[in-house]
Backbone of each chain as nested JSON, in Angstrom:
{
  "chains": [
    {"id": "A", "residues": [
      {"number": 1, "name": "UNK", "atoms": {"N": [87.114, 120.597, 92.419], "CA": [88.334, 120.932, 91.686], "C": [88.667, 122.404, 91.929]}},
      {"number": 2, "name": "UNK", "atoms": {"N": [89.807, 122.665, 92.516], "CA": [90.186, 124.047, 92.81], "C": [90.981, 124.633, 91.653]}},
      {"number": 3, "name": "UNK", "atoms": {"N": [90.698, 125.865, 91.342], "CA": [91.463, 126.563, 90.313], "C": [91.731, 127.975, 90.806]}},
      {"number": 4, "name": "UNK", "atoms": {"N": [92.971, 128.4, 90.812], "CA": [93.282, 129.791, 91.134], "C": [94.63, 130.129, 90.515]}},
      {"number": 5, "name": "UNK", "atoms": {"N": [94.709, 131.289, 89.951], "CA": [95.973, 131.759, 89.385], "C": [96.65, 130.712, 88.497]}},
      {"number": 6, "name": "UNK", "atoms": {"N": [95.899, 130.085, 87.652], "CA": [96.471, 129.114, 86.712], "C": [97.031, 127.873, 87.391]}},
      {"number": 7, "name": "UNK", "atoms": {"N": [96.593, 127.601, 88.612], "CA": [97.005, 126.374, 89.286], "C": [95.802, 125.436, 89.351]}},
      {"number": 8, "name": "UNK", "atoms": {"N": [96.037, 124.182, 88.95], "CA": [94.992, 123.163, 89.067], "C": [95.419, 122.198, 90.174]}},
      {"number": 9, "name": "UNK", "atoms": {"N": [94.612, 122.101, 91.227], "CA": [94.897, 121.172, 92.32], "C": [94.187, 119.847, 92.058]}},
      {"number": 10, "name": "UNK", "atoms": {"N": [94.942, 118.766, 92.015], "CA": [94.373, 117.463, 91.681], "C": [93.849, 116.785, 92.95]}},
      {"number": 11, "name": "UNK", "atoms": {"N": [92.602, 116.366, 92.895], "CA": [91.982, 115.662, 94.02], "C": [91.36, 114.363, 93.56]}},
      {"number": 12, "name": "UNK", "atoms": {"N": [90.151, 114.089, 94.042], "CA": [89.556, 112.776, 93.836], "C": [88.66, 112.658, 92.603]}},
      {"number": 13, "name": "UNK", "atoms": {"N": [88.481, 113.737, 91.853], "CA": [87.612, 113.643, 90.672], "C": [88.279, 112.836, 89.554]}},
      {"number": 14, "name": "UNK", "atoms": {"N": [87.483, 112.433, 88.56], "CA": [88.067, 111.654, 87.457], "C": [89.124, 112.459, 86.688]}},
      {"number": 15, "name": "UNK", "atoms": {"N": [90.088, 111.742, 86.161], "CA": [91.204, 112.353, 85.446], "C": [90.74, 113.337, 84.369]}},
      {"number": 16, "name": "UNK", "atoms": {"N": [89.735, 112.937, 83.586], "CA": [89.333, 113.776, 82.448], "C": [88.744, 115.114, 82.891]}},
      {"number": 17, "name": "UNK", "atoms": {"N": [88.153, 115.176, 84.104], "CA": [87.671, 116.465, 84.607], "C": [88.816, 117.479, 84.669]}},
      {"number": 18, "name": "UNK", "atoms": {"N": [89.956, 117.019, 85.147], "CA": [91.098, 117.927, 85.293], "C": [91.714, 118.261, 83.934]}},
      {"number": 19, "name": "UNK", "atoms": {"N": [91.75, 117.265, 83.046], "CA": [92.264, 117.522, 81.693], "C": [91.438, 118.637, 81.044]}},
      {"number": 20, "name": "UNK", "atoms": {"N": [90.104, 118.531, 81.162], "CA": [89.246, 119.549, 80.553], "C": [89.438, 120.9, 81.223]}},
      {"number": 21, "name": "UNK", "atoms": {"N": [89.666, 120.907, 82.539], "CA": [89.923, 122.169, 83.242], "C": [91.187, 122.836, 82.71]}},
      {"number": 22, "name": "UNK", "atoms": {"N": [92.22, 122.031, 82.481], "CA": [93.481, 122.585, 81.97], "C": [93.282, 123.147, 80.562]}},
      {"number": 23, "name": "UNK", "atoms": {"N": [92.663, 122.341, 79.695], "CA": [92.47, 122.765, 78.305], "C": [91.593, 124.011, 78.248]}},
      {"number": 24, "name": "UNK", "atoms": {"N": [90.538, 124.036, 79.068], "CA": [89.624, 125.18, 79.092], "C": [90.347, 126.445, 79.541]}},
      {"number": 25, "name": "UNK", "atoms": {"N": [91.149, 126.324, 80.601], "CA": [91.895, 127.507, 81.074], "C": [92.828, 128.036, 79.993]}},
      {"number": 26, "name": "UNK", "atoms": {"N": [93.512, 127.127, 79.311], "CA": [94.413, 127.57, 78.245], "C": [93.634, 128.313, 77.159]}},
      {"number": 27, "name": "UNK", "atoms": {"N": [92.475, 127.793, 76.818], "CA": [91.753, 128.333, 75.671], "C": [90.917, 129.564, 75.992]}},
      {"number": 28, "name": "UNK", "atoms": {"N": [90.301, 129.594, 77.178], "CA": [89.375, 130.704, 77.439], "C": [90.046, 131.861, 78.161]}},
      {"number": 29, "name": "UNK", "atoms": {"N": [90.973, 131.573, 79.068], "CA": [91.612, 132.666, 79.815], "C": [92.894, 133.137, 79.14]}},
      {"number": 30, "name": "UNK", "atoms": {"N": [93.232, 132.442, 78.072], "CA": [94.405, 132.82, 77.284], "C": [95.679, 132.916, 78.131]}},
      {"number": 31, "name": "UNK", "atoms": {"N": [95.859, 131.989, 79.064], "CA": [97.071, 131.979, 79.879], "C": [98.191, 131.269, 79.109]}},
      {"number": 32, "name": "UNK", "atoms": {"N": [99.42, 131.559, 79.512], "CA": [100.585, 130.962, 78.84], "C": [101.076, 129.703, 79.544]}},
      {"number": 33, "name": "UNK", "atoms": {"N": [100.838, 129.665, 80.889], "CA": [101.333, 128.547, 81.686], "C": [100.279, 128.096, 82.676]}},
      {"number": 34, "name": "UNK", "atoms": {"N": [100.211, 126.794, 82.901], "CA": [99.333, 126.253, 83.937], "C": [100.147, 125.274, 84.775]}},
      {"number": 35, "name": "UNK", "atoms": {"N": [99.95, 125.344, 86.101], "CA": [100.634, 124.44, 87.012], "C": [99.636, 123.407, 87.537]}},
      {"number": 36, "name": "UNK", "atoms": {"N": [99.985, 122.133, 87.372], "CA": [99.18, 121.038, 87.914], "C": [99.848, 120.583, 89.204]}},
      {"number": 37, "name": "UNK", "atoms": {"N": [99.132, 120.688, 90.33], "CA": [99.709, 120.326, 91.628], "C": [98.994, 119.132, 92.232]}},
      {"number": 38, "name": "UNK", "atoms": {"N": [99.759, 118.22, 92.84], "CA": [99.159, 117.053, 93.484], "C": [100.043, 116.583, 94.621]}},
      {"number": 39, "name": "UNK", "atoms": {"N": [99.42, 115.889, 95.573], "CA": [100.154, 115.326, 96.701], "C": [99.829, 113.85, 96.85]}},
      {"number": 40, "name": "UNK", "atoms": {"N": [100.774, 113.112, 97.415], "CA": [100.546, 111.71, 97.776], "C": [100.107, 110.861, 96.597]}},
      {"number": 41, "name": "UNK", "atoms": {"N": [99.061, 110.068, 96.819], "CA": [98.586, 109.127, 95.797], "C": [98.097, 109.819, 94.532]}},
      {"number": 42, "name": "UNK", "atoms": {"N": [97.741, 111.106, 94.627], "CA": [97.239, 111.824, 93.447], "C": [98.342, 112.195, 92.457]}},
      {"number": 43, "name": "UNK", "atoms": {"N": [99.603, 111.965, 92.856], "CA": [100.719, 112.332, 91.97], "C": [100.632, 111.58, 90.641]}},
      {"number": 44, "name": "UNK", "atoms": {"N": [100.295, 110.292, 90.704], "CA": [100.173, 109.507, 89.464], "C": [99.108, 110.107, 88.551]}},
      {"number": 45, "name": "UNK", "atoms": {"N": [97.998, 110.55, 89.169], "CA": [96.926, 111.136, 88.373], "C": [97.38, 112.449, 87.728]}},
      {"number": 46, "name": "UNK", "atoms": {"N": [98.176, 113.227, 88.457], "CA": [98.684, 114.493, 87.906], "C": [99.517, 114.243, 86.646]}},
      {"number": 47, "name": "UNK", "atoms": {"N": [100.323, 113.184, 86.676], "CA": [101.147, 112.851, 85.504], "C": [100.249, 112.421, 84.344]}},
      {"number": 48, "name": "UNK", "atoms": {"N": [99.213, 111.627, 84.641], "CA": [98.24, 111.255, 83.593], "C": [97.599, 112.502, 82.984]}},
      {"number": 49, "name": "UNK", "atoms": {"N": [97.166, 113.424, 83.838], "CA": [96.493, 114.643, 83.37], "C": [97.417, 115.43, 82.436]}},
      {"number": 50, "name": "UNK", "atoms": {"N": [98.672, 115.58, 82.851], "CA": [99.629, 116.333, 82.045], "C": [99.868, 115.645, 80.699]}},
      {"number": 51, "name": "UNK", "atoms": {"N": [100.06, 114.33, 80.735], "CA": [100.361, 113.595, 79.504], "C": [99.178, 113.574, 78.548]}},
      {"number": 52, "name": "UNK", "atoms": {"N": [97.968, 113.386, 79.081], "CA": [96.779, 113.365, 78.21], "C": [96.562, 114.747, 77.598]}},
      {"number": 53, "name": "UNK", "atoms": {"N": [96.712, 115.793, 78.425], "CA": [96.557, 117.166, 77.91], "C": [97.513, 117.402, 76.749]}},
      {"number": 54, "name": "UNK", "atoms": {"N": [98.764, 117.013, 76.968], "CA": [99.812, 117.284, 75.985], "C": [99.639, 116.42, 74.731]}},
      {"number": 55, "name": "UNK", "atoms": {"N": [99.356, 115.146, 74.913], "CA": [99.334, 114.234, 73.766], "C": [98.047, 114.313, 72.952]}},
      {"number": 56, "name": "UNK", "atoms": {"N": [96.922, 114.537, 73.64], "CA": [95.638, 114.47, 72.931], "C": [95.093, 115.841, 72.549]}},
      {"number": 57, "name": "UNK", "atoms": {"N": [95.387, 116.866, 73.358], "CA": [94.71, 118.146, 73.15], "C": [95.634, 119.29, 72.766]}},
      {"number": 58, "name": "UNK", "atoms": {"N": [96.878, 119.251, 73.226], "CA": [97.774, 120.382, 72.985], "C": [99.148, 119.886, 72.554]}},
      {"number": 59, "name": "UNK", "atoms": {"N": [99.235, 119.344, 71.336], "CA": [100.484, 118.713, 70.899], "C": [101.684, 119.661, 70.876]}},
      {"number": 60, "name": "UNK", "atoms": {"N": [101.427, 120.98, 70.836], "CA": [102.552, 121.923, 70.826], "C": [102.984, 122.368, 72.218]}},
      {"number": 61, "name": "UNK", "atoms": {"N": [102.243, 121.94, 73.244], "CA": [102.593, 122.343, 74.612], "C": [103.888, 121.657, 75.042]}},
      {"number": 62, "name": "UNK", "atoms": {"N": [104.56, 122.288, 76.004], "CA": [105.819, 121.745, 76.534], "C": [105.78, 121.77, 78.055]}},
      {"number": 63, "name": "UNK", "atoms": {"N": [106.589, 120.92, 78.668], "CA": [106.741, 121.002, 80.112], "C": [107.793, 122.065, 80.42]}},
      {"number": 64, "name": "UNK", "atoms": {"N": [107.363, 123.155, 81.034], "CA": [108.3, 124.226, 81.374], "C": [109.089, 123.847, 82.624]}},
      {"number": 65, "name": "UNK", "atoms": {"N": [108.457, 123.072, 83.516], "CA": [109.128, 122.687, 84.758], "C": [108.391, 121.505, 85.388]}},
      {"number": 66, "name": "UNK", "atoms": {"N": [109.161, 120.599, 85.961], "CA": [108.567, 119.533, 86.78], "C": [109.329, 119.533, 88.098]}},
      {"number": 67, "name": "UNK", "atoms": {"N": [108.611, 119.798, 89.178], "CA": [109.253, 119.975, 90.472], "C": [108.637, 119.009, 91.473]}},
      {"number": 68, "name": "UNK", "atoms": {"N": [109.481, 118.296, 92.235], "CA": [108.933, 117.456, 93.303], "C": [109.523, 117.895, 94.634]}},
      {"number": 69, "name": "UNK", "atoms": {"N": [108.711, 117.81, 95.671], "CA": [109.157, 118.243, 96.989], "C": [108.353, 117.511, 98.064]}},
      {"number": 70, "name": "UNK", "atoms": {"N": [108.671, 117.816, 99.327], "CA": [107.955, 117.198, 100.446], "C": [107.256, 118.296, 101.237]}},
      {"number": 71, "name": "UNK", "atoms": {"N": [105.977, 118.087, 101.524], "CA": [105.222, 119.069, 102.304], "C": [104.826, 118.469, 103.644]}},
      {"number": 72, "name": "UNK", "atoms": {"N": [104.704, 119.319, 104.639], "CA": [104.224, 118.868, 105.948], "C": [102.721, 119.077, 106.011]}},
      {"number": 73, "name": "UNK", "atoms": {"N": [101.998, 118.051, 106.437], "CA": [100.541, 118.125, 106.5], "C": [100.089, 117.865, 107.93]}},
      {"number": 74, "name": "UNK", "atoms": {"N": [99.172, 118.694, 108.431], "CA": [98.592, 118.472, 109.759], "C": [97.474, 117.444, 109.662]}},
      {"number": 75, "name": "UNK", "atoms": {"N": [97.621, 116.372, 110.411], "CA": [96.568, 115.364, 110.423], "C": [96.083, 115.14, 111.833]}},
      {"number": 76, "name": "UNK", "atoms": {"N": [95.178, 114.186, 112.022], "CA": [94.647, 113.91, 113.357], "C": [95.754, 113.473, 114.314]}},
      {"number": 77, "name": "UNK", "atoms": {"N": [96.75, 112.813, 113.781], "CA": [97.823, 112.312, 114.629], "C": [99.065, 113.201, 114.578]}},
      {"number": 78, "name": "UNK", "atoms": {"N": [98.874, 114.448, 114.284], "CA": [100.008, 115.378, 114.24], "C": [100.537, 115.539, 112.834]}},
      {"number": 79, "name": "UNK", "atoms": {"N": [101.724, 116.096, 112.745], "CA": [102.298, 116.462, 111.456], "C": [102.852, 115.227, 110.739]}},
      {"number": 80, "name": "UNK", "atoms": {"N": [102.656, 115.166, 109.442], "CA": [103.308, 114.09, 108.687], "C": [103.814, 114.647, 107.368]}},
      {"number": 81, "name": "UNK", "atoms": {"N": [104.719, 113.913, 106.756], "CA": [105.312, 114.339, 105.489], "C": [104.575, 113.71, 104.323]}},
      {"number": 82, "name": "UNK", "atoms": {"N": [104.382, 114.482, 103.269], "CA": [103.771, 113.934, 102.059], "C": [104.497, 114.506, 100.841]}},
      {"number": 83, "name": "UNK", "atoms": {"N": [104.767, 113.638, 99.875], "CA": [105.421, 114.089, 98.65], "C": [104.437, 114.885, 97.799]}},
      {"number": 84, "name": "UNK", "atoms": {"N": [104.974, 115.816, 97.011], "CA": [104.101, 116.561, 96.107], "C": [104.816, 116.808, 94.78]}},
      {"number": 85, "name": "UNK", "atoms": {"N": [104.017, 117.077, 93.756], "CA": [104.573, 117.364, 92.428], "C": [103.911, 118.616, 91.872]}},
      {"number": 86, "name": "UNK", "atoms": {"N": [104.678, 119.399, 91.129], "CA": [104.15, 120.547, 90.401], "C": [104.632, 120.426, 88.96]}},
      {"number": 87, "name": "UNK", "atoms": {"N": [103.689, 120.264, 88.059], "CA": [104.02, 120.134, 86.638], "C": [103.547, 121.403, 85.934]}},
      {"number": 88, "name": "UNK", "atoms": {"N": [104.483, 122.155, 85.366], "CA": [104.129, 123.39, 84.666], "C": [104.089, 123.127, 83.167]}},
      {"number": 89, "name": "UNK", "atoms": {"N": [102.9, 123.344, 82.59], "CA": [102.731, 123.179, 81.139], "C": [102.672, 124.558, 80.502]}},
      {"number": 90, "name": "UNK", "atoms": {"N": [103.448, 124.753, 79.465], "CA": [103.435, 126.026, 78.73], "C": [102.973, 125.776, 77.311]}},
      {"number": 91, "name": "UNK", "atoms": {"N": [102.118, 126.667, 76.787], "CA": [101.642, 126.438, 75.416], "C": [102.508, 127.175, 74.405]}}
    ]},
    {"id": "B", "residues": [
      {"number": 1, "name": "UNK", "atoms": {"N": [112.719, 93.575, 92.757], "CA": [113.292, 94.881, 92.487], "C": [114.385, 94.736, 91.432]}},
      {"number": 2, "name": "UNK", "atoms": {"N": [114.193, 95.36, 90.288], "CA": [115.169, 95.235, 89.207], "C": [116.206, 96.355, 89.294]}},
      {"number": 3, "name": "UNK", "atoms": {"N": [117.449, 96.006, 89.054], "CA": [118.493, 97.025, 89.011], "C": [119.398, 96.721, 87.829]}},
      {"number": 4, "name": "UNK", "atoms": {"N": [119.646, 97.706, 86.982], "CA": [120.612, 97.532, 85.905], "C": [121.08, 98.905, 85.456]}},
      {"number": 5, "name": "UNK", "atoms": {"N": [122.354, 99.024, 85.238], "CA": [122.918, 100.282, 84.745], "C": [122.433, 101.499, 85.527]}},
      {"number": 6, "name": "UNK", "atoms": {"N": [122.41, 101.397, 86.841], "CA": [122.02, 102.534, 87.682], "C": [120.559, 102.937, 87.516]}},
      {"number": 7, "name": "UNK", "atoms": {"N": [119.738, 102.016, 87.035], "CA": [118.302, 102.278, 86.951], "C": [117.598, 101.426, 88.006]}},
      {"number": 8, "name": "UNK", "atoms": {"N": [116.717, 102.058, 88.778], "CA": [115.901, 101.319, 89.745], "C": [114.463, 101.331, 89.219]}},
      {"number": 9, "name": "UNK", "atoms": {"N": [113.915, 100.163, 88.951], "CA": [112.529, 100.056, 88.5], "C": [111.612, 99.858, 89.699]}},
      {"number": 10, "name": "UNK", "atoms": {"N": [110.656, 100.74, 89.868], "CA": [109.773, 100.685, 91.03], "C": [108.59, 99.763, 90.748]}},
      {"number": 11, "name": "UNK", "atoms": {"N": [108.377, 98.815, 91.645], "CA": [107.262, 97.883, 91.528], "C": [106.474, 97.829, 92.817]}},
      {"number": 12, "name": "UNK", "atoms": {"N": [106.108, 96.619, 93.246], "CA": [105.162, 96.487, 94.344], "C": [105.803, 96.352, 95.732]}},
      {"number": 13, "name": "UNK", "atoms": {"N": [107.129, 96.364, 95.815], "CA": [107.745, 96.218, 97.145], "C": [107.578, 97.496, 97.973]}},
      {"number": 14, "name": "UNK", "atoms": {"N": [107.822, 97.398, 99.277], "CA": [107.679, 98.593, 100.126], "C": [108.658, 99.698, 99.714]}},
      {"number": 15, "name": "UNK", "atoms": {"N": [108.219, 100.923, 99.92], "CA": [109.004, 102.097, 99.535], "C": [110.447, 102.036, 100.038]}},
      {"number": 16, "name": "UNK", "atoms": {"N": [110.611, 101.646, 101.319], "CA": [111.956, 101.693, 101.906], "C": [112.925, 100.71, 101.248]}},
      {"number": 17, "name": "UNK", "atoms": {"N": [112.41, 99.611, 100.686], "CA": [113.295, 98.69, 99.958], "C": [114.005, 99.419, 98.816]}},
      {"number": 18, "name": "UNK", "atoms": {"N": [113.246, 100.243, 98.105], "CA": [113.819, 100.957, 96.963], "C": [114.747, 102.072, 97.42]}},
      {"number": 19, "name": "UNK", "atoms": {"N": [114.367, 102.741, 98.512], "CA": [115.245, 103.789, 99.06], "C": [116.603, 103.18, 99.397]}},
      {"number": 20, "name": "UNK", "atoms": {"N": [116.58, 102.024, 100.069], "CA": [117.833, 101.379, 100.445], "C": [118.614, 100.943, 99.213]}},
      {"number": 21, "name": "UNK", "atoms": {"N": [117.919, 100.499, 98.185], "CA": [118.593, 100.098, 96.937], "C": [119.306, 101.299, 96.32]}},
      {"number": 22, "name": "UNK", "atoms": {"N": [118.653, 102.456, 96.317], "CA": [119.262, 103.661, 95.742], "C": [120.488, 104.069, 96.551]}},
      {"number": 23, "name": "UNK", "atoms": {"N": [120.322, 104.132, 97.876], "CA": [121.428, 104.564, 98.742], "C": [122.607, 103.594, 98.622]}},
      {"number": 24, "name": "UNK", "atoms": {"N": [122.297, 102.29, 98.598], "CA": [123.346, 101.272, 98.495], "C": [124.106, 101.411, 97.183]}},
      {"number": 25, "name": "UNK", "atoms": {"N": [123.375, 101.606, 96.093], "CA": [124.054, 101.76, 94.791], "C": [124.968, 102.971, 94.791]}},
      {"number": 26, "name": "UNK", "atoms": {"N": [124.492, 104.065, 95.351], "CA": [125.328, 105.267, 95.404], "C": [126.599, 104.987, 96.208]}},
      {"number": 27, "name": "UNK", "atoms": {"N": [126.465, 104.278, 97.319], "CA": [127.598, 104.12, 98.229], "C": [128.554, 103.002, 97.827]}},
      {"number": 28, "name": "UNK", "atoms": {"N": [128.023, 101.896, 97.315], "CA": [128.903, 100.753, 97.068], "C": [129.438, 100.721, 95.646]}},
      {"number": 29, "name": "UNK", "atoms": {"N": [128.632, 101.137, 94.683], "CA": [129.095, 101.079, 93.297], "C": [129.713, 102.4, 92.854]}},
      {"number": 30, "name": "UNK", "atoms": {"N": [129.655, 103.376, 93.76], "CA": [130.282, 104.665, 93.498], "C": [129.792, 105.306, 92.195]}},
      {"number": 31, "name": "UNK", "atoms": {"N": [128.512, 105.186, 91.926], "CA": [127.947, 105.811, 90.729], "C": [127.635, 107.281, 91.022]}},
      {"number": 32, "name": "UNK", "atoms": {"N": [127.566, 108.064, 89.968], "CA": [127.284, 109.499, 90.123], "C": [125.805, 109.818, 89.981]}},
      {"number": 33, "name": "UNK", "atoms": {"N": [125.101, 108.968, 89.205], "CA": [123.684, 109.221, 88.941], "C": [122.896, 107.931, 89.023]}},
      {"number": 34, "name": "UNK", "atoms": {"N": [121.68, 108.039, 89.537], "CA": [120.771, 106.894, 89.528], "C": [119.419, 107.368, 89.001]}},
      {"number": 35, "name": "UNK", "atoms": {"N": [118.797, 106.536, 88.157], "CA": [117.49, 106.86, 87.601], "C": [116.447, 105.968, 88.267]}},
      {"number": 36, "name": "UNK", "atoms": {"N": [115.419, 106.594, 88.825], "CA": [114.284, 105.861, 89.402], "C": [113.167, 105.894, 88.37]}},
      {"number": 37, "name": "UNK", "atoms": {"N": [112.737, 104.72, 87.913], "CA": [111.702, 104.646, 86.871], "C": [110.436, 104.001, 87.412]}},
      {"number": 38, "name": "UNK", "atoms": {"N": [109.286, 104.531, 87.047], "CA": [108.014, 103.947, 87.482], "C": [106.937, 104.229, 86.453]}},
      {"number": 39, "name": "UNK", "atoms": {"N": [105.91, 103.376, 86.454], "CA": [104.768, 103.548, 85.558], "C": [103.468, 103.514, 86.35]}},
      {"number": 40, "name": "UNK", "atoms": {"N": [102.454, 104.189, 85.819], "CA": [101.108, 104.1, 86.38], "C": [101.057, 104.477, 87.852]}},
      {"number": 41, "name": "UNK", "atoms": {"N": [100.349, 103.644, 88.62], "CA": [100.138, 103.938, 90.04], "C": [101.447, 104.001, 90.834]}},
      {"number": 42, "name": "UNK", "atoms": {"N": [102.498, 103.396, 90.339], "CA": [103.773, 103.402, 91.073], "C": [104.497, 104.746, 90.994]}},
      {"number": 43, "name": "UNK", "atoms": {"N": [103.98, 105.668, 90.182], "CA": [104.637, 106.966, 90.036], "C": [104.699, 107.704, 91.37]}},
      {"number": 44, "name": "UNK", "atoms": {"N": [103.601, 107.652, 92.142], "CA": [103.597, 108.314, 93.454], "C": [104.689, 107.736, 94.35]}},
      {"number": 45, "name": "UNK", "atoms": {"N": [104.854, 106.411, 94.286], "CA": [105.87, 105.769, 95.106], "C": [107.28, 106.193, 94.675]}},
      {"number": 46, "name": "UNK", "atoms": {"N": [107.484, 106.359, 93.377], "CA": [108.787, 106.793, 92.877], "C": [109.154, 108.172, 93.436]}},
      {"number": 47, "name": "UNK", "atoms": {"N": [108.157, 109.062, 93.514], "CA": [108.406, 110.399, 94.068], "C": [108.738, 110.291, 95.559]}},
      {"number": 48, "name": "UNK", "atoms": {"N": [108.01, 109.428, 96.286], "CA": [108.34, 109.198, 97.701], "C": [109.783, 108.688, 97.851]}},
      {"number": 49, "name": "UNK", "atoms": {"N": [110.153, 107.725, 97.028], "CA": [111.499, 107.136, 97.106], "C": [112.561, 108.216, 96.887]}},
      {"number": 50, "name": "UNK", "atoms": {"N": [112.34, 109.043, 95.868], "CA": [113.305, 110.098, 95.56], "C": [113.401, 111.106, 96.708]}},
      {"number": 51, "name": "UNK", "atoms": {"N": [112.251, 111.516, 97.224], "CA": [112.243, 112.529, 98.286], "C": [112.839, 111.995, 99.588]}},
      {"number": 52, "name": "UNK", "atoms": {"N": [112.527, 110.742, 99.949], "CA": [113.083, 110.166, 101.187], "C": [114.594, 110.002, 101.038]}},
      {"number": 53, "name": "UNK", "atoms": {"N": [115.037, 109.516, 99.874], "CA": [116.477, 109.359, 99.646], "C": [117.197, 110.692, 99.831]}},
      {"number": 54, "name": "UNK", "atoms": {"N": [116.629, 111.719, 99.22], "CA": [117.263, 113.029, 99.236], "C": [117.194, 113.664, 100.635]}},
      {"number": 55, "name": "UNK", "atoms": {"N": [116.053, 113.612, 101.264], "CA": [115.882, 114.345, 102.524], "C": [116.496, 113.626, 103.729]}},
      {"number": 56, "name": "UNK", "atoms": {"N": [116.45, 112.29, 103.721], "CA": [116.886, 111.566, 104.919], "C": [118.301, 111.012, 104.801]}},
      {"number": 57, "name": "UNK", "atoms": {"N": [118.713, 110.662, 103.591], "CA": [119.971, 109.932, 103.448], "C": [121.05, 110.678, 102.67]}},
      {"number": 58, "name": "UNK", "atoms": {"N": [120.665, 111.511, 101.729], "CA": [121.655, 112.16, 100.871], "C": [121.315, 113.636, 100.697]}},
      {"number": 59, "name": "UNK", "atoms": {"N": [121.487, 114.415, 101.771], "CA": [121.056, 115.817, 101.721], "C": [121.752, 116.645, 100.646]}},
      {"number": 60, "name": "UNK", "atoms": {"N": [122.908, 116.186, 100.168], "CA": [123.603, 116.955, 99.124], "C": [123.209, 116.54, 97.711]}},
      {"number": 61, "name": "UNK", "atoms": {"N": [122.397, 115.506, 97.589], "CA": [121.987, 115.046, 96.263], "C": [121.049, 116.059, 95.607]}},
      {"number": 62, "name": "UNK", "atoms": {"N": [121.028, 116.026, 94.284], "CA": [120.156, 116.93, 93.52], "C": [119.391, 116.15, 92.457]}},
      {"number": 63, "name": "UNK", "atoms": {"N": [118.277, 116.718, 92.029], "CA": [117.57, 116.123, 90.896], "C": [118.202, 116.648, 89.608]}},
      {"number": 64, "name": "UNK", "atoms": {"N": [118.859, 115.751, 88.886], "CA": [119.489, 116.162, 87.63], "C": [118.436, 116.294, 86.528]}},
      {"number": 65, "name": "UNK", "atoms": {"N": [117.378, 115.488, 86.624], "CA": [116.339, 115.523, 85.593], "C": [115.086, 114.827, 86.102]}},
      {"number": 66, "name": "UNK", "atoms": {"N": [113.931, 115.377, 85.753], "CA": [112.658, 114.69, 86.014], "C": [111.897, 114.695, 84.699]}},
      {"number": 67, "name": "UNK", "atoms": {"N": [111.633, 113.499, 84.193], "CA": [111.051, 113.377, 82.859], "C": [109.762, 112.564, 82.955]}},
      {"number": 68, "name": "UNK", "atoms": {"N": [108.679, 113.04, 82.336], "CA": [107.462, 112.23, 82.284], "C": [107.085, 111.983, 80.833]}},
      {"number": 69, "name": "UNK", "atoms": {"N": [106.551, 110.803, 80.59], "CA": [106.185, 110.447, 79.218], "C": [105.087, 109.387, 79.242]}},
      {"number": 70, "name": "UNK", "atoms": {"N": [104.658, 108.983, 78.054], "CA": [103.621, 107.956, 77.945], "C": [104.208, 106.751, 77.223]}},
      {"number": 71, "name": "UNK", "atoms": {"N": [104.008, 105.565, 77.799], "CA": [104.503, 104.341, 77.17], "C": [103.333, 103.473, 76.74]}},
      {"number": 72, "name": "UNK", "atoms": {"N": [103.559, 102.703, 75.692], "CA": [102.549, 101.753, 75.246], "C": [102.845, 100.402, 75.885]}},
      {"number": 73, "name": "UNK", "atoms": {"N": [101.811, 99.792, 76.461], "CA": [101.983, 98.517, 77.149], "C": [101.058, 97.488, 76.519]}},
      {"number": 74, "name": "UNK", "atoms": {"N": [101.616, 96.299, 76.246], "CA": [100.798, 95.213, 75.718], "C": [100.07, 94.524, 76.871]}},
      {"number": 75, "name": "UNK", "atoms": {"N": [98.756, 94.488, 76.813], "CA": [97.984, 93.79, 77.84], "C": [97.137, 92.717, 77.202]}},
      {"number": 76, "name": "UNK", "atoms": {"N": [96.318, 92.066, 78.015], "CA": [95.444, 91.006, 77.497], "C": [94.467, 91.552, 76.472]}},
      {"number": 77, "name": "UNK", "atoms": {"N": [94.076, 92.814, 76.649], "CA": [93.092, 93.403, 75.747], "C": [93.731, 94.299, 74.707]}},
      {"number": 78, "name": "UNK", "atoms": {"N": [94.977, 94.031, 74.406], "CA": [95.658, 94.827, 73.389], "C": [96.483, 95.93, 74.006]}},
      {"number": 79, "name": "UNK", "atoms": {"N": [96.883, 96.87, 73.156], "CA": [97.804, 97.906, 73.585], "C": [97.075, 98.972, 74.383]}},
      {"number": 80, "name": "UNK", "atoms": {"N": [97.716, 99.455, 75.44], "CA": [97.145, 100.592, 76.155], "C": [98.259, 101.56, 76.529]}},
      {"number": 81, "name": "UNK", "atoms": {"N": [97.856, 102.793, 76.838], "CA": [98.82, 103.823, 77.206], "C": [98.97, 103.897, 78.711]}},
      {"number": 82, "name": "UNK", "atoms": {"N": [100.192, 104.087, 79.179], "CA": [100.416, 104.278, 80.609], "C": [101.466, 105.381, 80.786]}},
      {"number": 83, "name": "UNK", "atoms": {"N": [101.207, 106.253, 81.755], "CA": [102.174, 107.316, 82.045], "C": [103.384, 106.739, 82.756]}},
      {"number": 84, "name": "UNK", "atoms": {"N": [104.531, 107.386, 82.574], "CA": [105.722, 106.943, 83.287], "C": [106.554, 108.147, 83.72]}},
      {"number": 85, "name": "UNK", "atoms": {"N": [107.391, 107.925, 84.73], "CA": [108.275, 108.98, 85.228], "C": [109.693, 108.439, 85.344]}},
      {"number": 86, "name": "UNK", "atoms": {"N": [110.656, 109.294, 85.075], "CA": [112.065, 108.973, 85.303], "C": [112.674, 110.109, 86.108]}},
      {"number": 87, "name": "UNK", "atoms": {"N": [113.093, 109.781, 87.318], "CA": [113.696, 110.787, 88.201], "C": [115.186, 110.478, 88.305]}},
      {"number": 88, "name": "UNK", "atoms": {"N": [116.024, 111.381, 87.846], "CA": [117.476, 111.182, 87.912], "C": [118.043, 111.931, 89.113]}},
      {"number": 89, "name": "UNK", "atoms": {"N": [118.642, 111.165, 90.036], "CA": [119.273, 111.767, 91.217], "C": [120.784, 111.747, 91.007]}},
      {"number": 90, "name": "UNK", "atoms": {"N": [121.414, 112.883, 91.255], "CA": [122.882, 112.975, 91.142], "C": [123.46, 113.326, 92.504]}},
      {"number": 91, "name": "UNK", "atoms": {"N": [124.546, 112.679, 92.859], "CA": [125.118, 112.987, 94.181], "C": [126.199, 114.053, 94.07]}}
    ]}
  ]
}
């Protein structure tokens, strides 16, 4: 699980690992905003992480921004397009 | 593929079927806005549909709204929570 500058990158770990990372960052680093980023199939998990964080742990949090875009990824067979999402949660 | 009142519900069909449904609705019914709705694992596909529609077919379209929420679903084992997304595209 990567964390830098209040950005949580969603990968293959269980959903609750990322939820706890978000809640922990809010509580221990005293940040105001956290961005949850995901690409491709992980986008659904990013939405779960955001919703669980908001509904179960931080009822006063709000979505400051939800942004979707397309990124180019280098793969074995050359460049391909992949959708991505950035969900900004503000406490 | 369900369509009603400019809402496209994303299910198990191939991504391009939904892209074509969105583009067709914009062009033939002359609507100004279309909402792409998806739940659970289909959320990633909804983002793909929105991005392909915008980047390949309707370069002037904009995202009027992106909303995520949690819905309660009745299953065999009782009620469960599922994340959902609504992406509103405006031409």
